[in-house]
N, CA, C and O atoms as a GROMACS GRO file, in nm:
protein
  360
    1LEU      N    1   1.165   1.302  -0.028
    1LEU     CA    2   1.106   1.362  -0.166
    1LEU      C    3   1.125   1.263  -0.281
    1LEU      O    4   1.045   1.258  -0.374
    2LEU      N    5   1.236   1.180  -0.272
    2LEU     CA    6   1.267   1.111  -0.395
    2LEU      C    7   1.189   0.956  -0.409
    2LEU      O    8   1.175   0.886  -0.509
    3THR      N    9   1.145   0.933  -0.269
    3THR     CA   10   1.045   0.794  -0.297
    3THR      C   11   0.901   0.838  -0.321
    3THR      O   12   0.837   0.930  -0.270
    4PRO      N   13   0.873   0.762  -0.400
    4PRO     CA   14   0.732   0.748  -0.474
    4PRO      C   15   0.619   0.749  -0.350
    4PRO      O   16   0.635   0.671  -0.256
    5ALA      N   17   0.508   0.836  -0.351
    5ALA     CA   18   0.401   0.816  -0.273
    5ALA      C   19   0.365   0.721  -0.272
    5ALA      O   20   0.367   0.657  -0.376
    6ALA      N   21   0.310   0.658  -0.137
    6ALA     CA   22   0.225   0.541  -0.145
    6ALA      C   23   0.083   0.557  -0.053
    6ALA      O   24   0.078   0.648   0.031
    7GLU      N   25  -0.014   0.480  -0.069
    7GLU     CA   26  -0.141   0.450  -0.022
    7GLU      C   27  -0.164   0.311   0.037
    7GLU      O   28  -0.141   0.212  -0.034
    8VAL      N   29  -0.208   0.298   0.166
    8VAL     CA   30  -0.260   0.198   0.235
    8VAL      C   31  -0.425   0.209   0.248
    8VAL      O   32  -0.456   0.316   0.301
    9THR      N   33  -0.498   0.156   0.225
    9THR     CA   34  -0.621   0.142   0.256
    9THR      C   35  -0.649   0.000   0.332
    9THR      O   36  -0.640  -0.110   0.277
   10ILE      N   37  -0.684   0.024   0.469
   10ILE     CA   38  -0.752  -0.092   0.543
   10ILE      C   39  -0.869  -0.107   0.517
   10ILE      O   40  -0.936  -0.004   0.514
   11ALA      N   41  -0.930  -0.223   0.491
   11ALA     CA   42  -1.080  -0.224   0.506
   11ALA      C   43  -1.086  -0.325   0.603
   11ALA      O   44  -1.020  -0.429   0.599
   12GLY      N   45  -1.175  -0.290   0.700
   12GLY     CA   46  -1.209  -0.346   0.829
   12GLY      C   47  -1.265  -0.308   0.939
   12GLY      O   48  -1.241  -0.188   0.930
   13HIS      N   49  -1.331  -0.322   1.053
   13HIS     CA   50  -1.346  -0.264   1.189
   13HIS      C   51  -1.233  -0.186   1.270
   13HIS      O   52  -1.121  -0.234   1.289
   14PRO      N   53  -1.268  -0.075   1.308
   14PRO     CA   54  -1.146   0.000   1.344
   14PRO      C   55  -1.126  -0.090   1.498
   14PRO      O   56  -1.012  -0.093   1.544
   15ASP      N   57  -1.191  -0.131   1.541
   15ASP     CA   58  -1.190  -0.204   1.698
   15ASP      C   59  -1.150  -0.365   1.674
   15ASP      O   60  -1.130  -0.422   1.782
   16ALA      N   61  -1.138  -0.430   1.585
   16ALA     CA   62  -1.103  -0.540   1.549
   16ALA      C   63  -0.962  -0.605   1.569
   16ALA      O   64  -0.867  -0.536   1.530
   17PRO      N   65  -0.936  -0.716   1.618
   17PRO     CA   66  -0.816  -0.749   1.618
   17PRO      C   67  -0.716  -0.760   1.542
   17PRO      O   68  -0.596  -0.741   1.557
   18ASP      N   69  -0.815  -0.813   1.412
   18ASP     CA   70  -0.734  -0.850   1.281
   18ASP      C   71  -0.678  -0.658   1.206
   18ASP      O   72  -0.570  -0.620   1.160
   19THR      N   73  -0.768  -0.608   1.221
   19THR     CA   74  -0.750  -0.458   1.202
   19THR      C   75  -0.640  -0.395   1.239
   19THR      O   76  -0.557  -0.339   1.167
   20LYS      N   77  -0.644  -0.414   1.422
   20LYS     CA   78  -0.540  -0.381   1.482
   20LYS      C   79  -0.410  -0.428   1.418
   20LYS      O   80  -0.315  -0.355   1.388
   21ALA      N   81  -0.420  -0.557   1.402
   21ALA     CA   82  -0.308  -0.622   1.376
   21ALA      C   83  -0.189  -0.524   1.233
   21ALA      O   84  -0.073  -0.481   1.235
   22LEU      N   85  -0.286  -0.526   1.143
   22LEU     CA   86  -0.230  -0.479   1.028
   22LEU      C   87  -0.205  -0.298   1.045
   22LEU      O   88  -0.111  -0.251   0.981
   23LEU      N   89  -0.277  -0.216   1.119
   23LEU     CA   90  -0.240  -0.091   1.168
   23LEU      C   91  -0.089  -0.123   1.245
   23LEU      O   92   0.012  -0.065   1.206
   24ALA      N   93  -0.085  -0.216   1.354
   24ALA     CA   94   0.033  -0.212   1.374
   24ALA      C   95   0.152  -0.248   1.289
   24ALA      O   96   0.256  -0.187   1.317
   25ALA      N   97   0.158  -0.326   1.202
   25ALA     CA   98   0.229  -0.373   1.109
   25ALA      C   99   0.308  -0.231   1.004
   25ALA      O  100   0.418  -0.224   0.950
   26ILE      N  101   0.183  -0.125   1.009
   26ILE     CA  102   0.238   0.020   0.932
   26ILE      C  103   0.296   0.051   1.046
   26ILE      O  104   0.413   0.015   1.047
   27ASN      N  105   0.261   0.105   1.144
   27ASN     CA  106   0.275   0.164   1.255
   27ASN      C  107   0.440   0.134   1.323
   27ASN      O  108   0.500   0.213   1.396
   28ARG      N  109   0.477   0.033   1.289
   28ARG     CA  110   0.630   0.001   1.336
   28ARG      C  111   0.751   0.032   1.248
   28ARG      O  112   0.868   0.004   1.274
   29ARG      N  113   0.696   0.104   1.120
   29ARG     CA  114   0.772   0.139   1.038
   29ARG      C  115   0.797   0.296   1.026
   29ARG      O  116   0.701   0.366   1.059
   30TYR      N  117   0.920   0.365   0.981
   30TYR     CA  118   0.889   0.512   0.948
   30TYR      C  119   0.875   0.509   0.820
   30TYR      O  120   0.959   0.463   0.743
   31LEU      N  121   0.750   0.566   0.784
   31LEU     CA  122   0.683   0.576   0.619
   31LEU      C  123   0.639   0.741   0.588
   31LEU      O  124   0.526   0.776   0.552
   32PRO      N  125   0.710   0.798   0.602
   32PRO     CA  126   0.698   0.954   0.575
   32PRO      C  127   0.599   0.957   0.461
   32PRO      O  128   0.504   1.035   0.474
   33GLU      N  129   0.608   0.867   0.326
   33GLU     CA  130   0.546   0.914   0.195
   33GLU      C  131   0.450   0.828   0.186
   33GLU      O  132   0.411   0.790   0.075
   34LEU      N  133   0.390   0.776   0.318
   34LEU     CA  134   0.256   0.675   0.304
   34LEU      C  135   0.141   0.775   0.358
   34LEU      O  136   0.136   0.857   0.450
   35ALA      N  137   0.045   0.727   0.251
   35ALA     CA  138  -0.112   0.806   0.310
   35ALA      C  139  -0.191   0.677   0.347
   35ALA      O  140  -0.188   0.579   0.272
   36LEU      N  141  -0.269   0.677   0.475
   36LEU     CA  142  -0.298   0.596   0.558
   36LEU      C  143  -0.482   0.620   0.545
   36LEU      O  144  -0.540   0.726   0.567
   37VAL      N  145  -0.547   0.492   0.504
   37VAL     CA  146  -0.722   0.534   0.484
   37VAL      C  147  -0.749   0.385   0.559
   37VAL      O  148  -0.702   0.273   0.537
   38LEU      N  149  -0.850   0.436   0.662
   38LEU     CA  150  -0.905   0.342   0.706
   38LEU      C  151  -1.059   0.323   0.681
   38LEU      O  152  -1.139   0.397   0.737
   39ARG      N  153  -1.104   0.214   0.587
   39ARG     CA  154  -1.209   0.214   0.527
   39ARG      C  155  -1.334   0.112   0.603
   39ARG      O  156  -1.330  -0.010   0.595
   40PRO      N  157  -1.420   0.173   0.660
   40PRO     CA  158  -1.501   0.080   0.748
   40PRO      C  159  -1.575  -0.024   0.678
   40PRO      O  160  -1.580  -0.029   0.555
   41GLU      N  161  -1.628  -0.100   0.750
   41GLU     CA  162  -1.669  -0.228   0.683
   41GLU      C  163  -1.810  -0.165   0.624
   41GLU      O  164  -1.821  -0.206   0.508
   42THR      N  165  -1.903  -0.095   0.655
   42THR     CA  166  -2.009  -0.050   0.613
   42THR      C  167  -1.990   0.105   0.534
   42THR      O  168  -2.008   0.199   0.612
   43LEU      N  169  -1.959   0.143   0.399
   43LEU     CA  170  -1.939   0.266   0.386
   43LEU      C  171  -2.059   0.364   0.361
   43LEU      O  172  -2.156   0.360   0.285
   44ASP      N  173  -2.004   0.468   0.472
   44ASP     CA  174  -2.089   0.577   0.411
   44ASP      C  175  -2.098   0.641   0.279
   44ASP      O  176  -1.993   0.636   0.216
   45PRO      N  177  -2.184   0.692   0.230
   45PRO     CA  178  -2.158   0.776   0.098
   45PRO      C  179  -2.073   0.881   0.127
   45PRO      O  180  -1.992   0.916   0.042
   46ALA      N  181  -2.080   0.944   0.243
   46ALA     CA  182  -1.993   1.075   0.195
   46ALA      C  183  -1.865   1.034   0.221
   46ALA      O  184  -1.780   1.102   0.164
   47PHE      N  185  -1.812   0.917   0.311
   47PHE     CA  186  -1.692   0.872   0.304
   47PHE      C  187  -1.652   0.859   0.140
   47PHE      O  188  -1.566   0.927   0.082
   48ALA      N  189  -1.722   0.775   0.090
   48ALA     CA  190  -1.712   0.711  -0.048
   48ALA      C  191  -1.649   0.832  -0.134
   48ALA      O  192  -1.543   0.823  -0.195
   49THR      N  193  -1.733   0.952  -0.128
   49THR     CA  194  -1.728   1.092  -0.210
   49THR      C  195  -1.562   1.094  -0.188
   49THR      O  196  -1.472   1.077  -0.269
   50LEU      N  197  -1.561   1.116  -0.072
   50LEU     CA  198  -1.407   1.179  -0.004
   50LEU      C  199  -1.289   1.063  -0.071
   50LEU      O  200  -1.187   1.083  -0.136
   51VAL      N  201  -1.330   0.986  -0.042
   51VAL     CA  202  -1.240   0.896  -0.102
   51VAL      C  203  -1.281   0.755  -0.213
   51VAL      O  204  -1.293   0.638  -0.178
   52PRO      N  205  -1.292   0.799  -0.319
   52PRO     CA  206  -1.373   0.745  -0.457
   52PRO      C  207  -1.276   0.576  -0.445
   52PRO      O  208  -1.328   0.467  -0.471
   53THR      N  209  -1.176   0.591  -0.415
   53THR     CA  210  -1.090   0.434  -0.451
   53THR      C  211  -1.126   0.345  -0.320
   53THR      O  212  -1.092   0.227  -0.327
   54ALA      N  213  -1.181   0.380  -0.222
   54ALA     CA  214  -1.211   0.311  -0.091
   54ALA      C  215  -1.334   0.204  -0.112
   54ALA      O  216  -1.351   0.103  -0.044
   55ALA      N  217  -1.422   0.254  -0.229
   55ALA     CA  218  -1.541   0.162  -0.239
   55ALA      C  219  -1.509   0.036  -0.276
   55ALA      O  220  -1.574  -0.051  -0.218
   56ALA      N  221  -1.423  -0.001  -0.360
   56ALA     CA  222  -1.372  -0.110  -0.410
   56ALA      C  223  -1.270  -0.192  -0.334
   56ALA      O  224  -1.228  -0.300  -0.377
   57ARG      N  225  -1.238  -0.146  -0.237
   57ARG     CA  226  -1.152  -0.214  -0.162
   57ARG      C  227  -1.234  -0.258  -0.018
   57ARG      O  228  -1.247  -0.179   0.075
   58VAL      N  229  -1.287  -0.407  -0.015
   58VAL     CA  230  -1.355  -0.434   0.081
   58VAL      C  231  -1.307  -0.534   0.137
   58VAL      O  232  -1.212  -0.579   0.074
   59LEU      N  233  -1.336  -0.600   0.245
   59LEU     CA  234  -1.269  -0.724   0.332
   59LEU      C  235  -1.262  -0.830   0.236
   59LEU      O  236  -1.339  -0.840   0.141
   60GLN      N  237  -1.157  -0.921   0.266
   60GLN     CA  238  -1.145  -1.088   0.180
   60GLN      C  239  -1.176  -1.186   0.269
   60GLN      O  240  -1.114  -1.183   0.375
   61ASP      N  241  -1.251  -1.265   0.253
   61ASP     CA  242  -1.306  -1.351   0.311
   61ASP      C  243  -1.369  -1.347   0.445
   61ASP      O  244  -1.396  -1.443   0.518
   62GLY      N  245  -1.390  -1.211   0.466
   62GLY     CA  246  -1.446  -1.143   0.614
   62GLY      C  247  -1.357  -1.109   0.703
   62GLY      O  248  -1.381  -1.089   0.822
   63LYS      N  249  -1.217  -1.100   0.634
   63LYS     CA  250  -1.086  -1.055   0.718
   63LYS      C  251  -1.032  -0.930   0.715
   63LYS      O  252  -0.976  -0.923   0.605
   64ALA      N  253  -1.018  -0.826   0.776
   64ALA     CA  254  -0.930  -0.704   0.761
   64ALA      C  255  -0.830  -0.720   0.639
   64ALA      O  256  -0.747  -0.811   0.636
   65THR      N  257  -0.846  -0.622   0.536
   65THR     CA  258  -0.759  -0.636   0.424
   65THR      C  259  -0.693  -0.517   0.400
   65THR      O  260  -0.745  -0.406   0.412
   66ALA      N  261  -0.584  -0.537   0.368
   66ALA     CA  262  -0.487  -0.382   0.318
   66ALA      C  263  -0.468  -0.392   0.174
   66ALA      O  264  -0.465  -0.504   0.123
   67TYR      N  265  -0.457  -0.303   0.112
   67TYR     CA  266  -0.446  -0.278  -0.049
   67TYR      C  267  -0.321  -0.163  -0.022
   67TYR      O  268  -0.338  -0.069   0.056
   68LEU      N  269  -0.196  -0.185  -0.094
   68LEU     CA  270  -0.118  -0.098  -0.094
   68LEU      C  271  -0.108  -0.048  -0.245
   68LEU      O  272  -0.147  -0.119  -0.337
   69CYS      N  273  -0.056   0.073  -0.263
   69CYS     CA  274  -0.045   0.152  -0.388
   69CYS      C  275   0.052   0.219  -0.397
   69CYS      O  276   0.073   0.300  -0.307
   70ARG      N  277   0.155   0.209  -0.521
   70ARG     CA  278   0.230   0.296  -0.525
   70ARG      C  279   0.235   0.336  -0.665
   70ARG      O  280   0.223   0.248  -0.750
   71GLY      N  281   0.254   0.484  -0.708
   71GLY     CA  282   0.263   0.562  -0.849
   71GLY      C  283   0.143   0.497  -0.926
   71GLY      O  284   0.150   0.466  -1.044
   72GLY      N  285   0.018   0.478  -0.840
   72GLY     CA  286  -0.078   0.408  -0.942
   72GLY      C  287  -0.089   0.280  -0.979
   72GLY      O  288  -0.173   0.229  -1.053
   73ALA      N  289   0.035   0.211  -0.900
   73ALA     CA  290  -0.001   0.058  -0.955
   73ALA      C  291  -0.045   0.023  -0.778
   73ALA      O  292  -0.009   0.092  -0.683
   74CYS      N  293  -0.142  -0.115  -0.769
   74CYS     CA  294  -0.168  -0.132  -0.691
   74CYS      C  295  -0.147  -0.305  -0.647
   74CYS      O  296  -0.208  -0.382  -0.721
   75GLN      N  297  -0.077  -0.360  -0.548
   75GLN     CA  298  -0.044  -0.449  -0.519
   75GLN      C  299  -0.149  -0.535  -0.489
   75GLN      O  300  -0.258  -0.482  -0.466
   76ALA      N  301  -0.138  -0.698  -0.481
   76ALA     CA  302  -0.288  -0.784  -0.453
   76ALA      C  303  -0.305  -0.762  -0.283
   76ALA      O  304  -0.211  -0.754  -0.204
   77PRO      N  305  -0.433  -0.757  -0.253
   77PRO     CA  306  -0.482  -0.711  -0.143
   77PRO      C  307  -0.380  -0.833  -0.038
   77PRO      O  308  -0.315  -0.926  -0.086
   78VAL      N  309  -0.390  -0.799   0.107
   78VAL     CA  310  -0.319  -0.887   0.194
   78VAL      C  311  -0.392  -0.909   0.320
   78VAL      O  312  -0.427  -0.796   0.355
   79THR      N  313  -0.430  -0.987   0.400
   79THR     CA  314  -0.465  -1.007   0.533
   79THR      C  315  -0.409  -1.032   0.620
   79THR      O  316  -0.477  -1.063   0.717
   80THR      N  317  -0.281  -1.034   0.633
   80THR     CA  318  -0.208  -1.082   0.747
   80THR      C  319  -0.092  -0.960   0.775
   80THR      O  320  -0.060  -0.896   0.675
   81PRO      N  321  -0.035  -0.927   0.891
   81PRO     CA  322   0.045  -0.836   0.894
   81PRO      C  323   0.191  -0.875   0.808
   81PRO      O  324   0.248  -0.799   0.729
   82GLN      N  325   0.229  -0.992   0.839
   82GLN     CA  326   0.364  -1.071   0.769
   82GLN      C  327   0.356  -1.028   0.606
   82GLN      O  328   0.461  -0.987   0.556
   83ASP      N  329   0.249  -1.037   0.532
   83ASP     CA  330   0.246  -1.000   0.418
   83ASP      C  331   0.229  -0.861   0.385
   83ASP      O  332   0.276  -0.810   0.283
   84LEU      N  333   0.150  -0.791   0.489
   84LEU     CA  334   0.177  -0.620   0.469
   84LEU      C  335   0.332  -0.584   0.486
   84LEU      O  336   0.377  -0.486   0.426
   85GLU      N  337   0.407  -0.656   0.561
   85GLU     CA  338   0.524  -0.592   0.611
   85GLU      C  339   0.606  -0.640   0.486
   85GLU      O  340   0.701  -0.568   0.453
   86LYS      N  341   0.580  -0.750   0.415
   86LYS     CA  342   0.664  -0.774   0.282
   86LYS      C  343   0.634  -0.664   0.186
   86LYS      O  344   0.723  -0.614   0.117
   87LEU      N  345   0.515  -0.627   0.178
   87LEU     CA  346   0.478  -0.507   0.049
   87LEU      C  347   0.543  -0.399   0.107
   87LEU      O  348   0.605  -0.325   0.030
   88LEU      N  349   0.543  -0.371   0.231
   88LEU     CA  350   0.568  -0.222   0.273
   88LEU      C  351   0.740  -0.244   0.250
   88LEU      O  352   0.786  -0.132   0.229
   89LYS      N  353   0.838  -0.335   0.248
   89LYS     CA  354   0.985  -0.321   0.231
   89LYS      C  355   1.026  -0.355   0.086
   89LYS      O  356   1.136  -0.381   0.038
   90GLN      N  357   0.900  -0.348   0.031
   90GLN     CA  358   0.952  -0.338  -0.140
   90GLN      C  359   0.980  -0.201  -0.174
   90GLN      O  360   1.018  -0.172  -0.288
   0.00000   0.00000   0.00000
């Protein structure tokens, strides 16, 4: 309850190895304050209506990309599990 809520949006194809690697980095940690959004490569209008912030969170250089936001402030997007783990530790 004392930890600020966090949101991670991962942009990528659900079955792609790079997307799975980013998801695994999240799943290795206990993060009860975390909301996770998996944004598909092709954004359905209904999905964009449900999660309006996801529209701007896209793949970087064709790689699955993670966006971490806490308390309304977002970090720079990352594309590797190692970089995502560093952000999650902060």
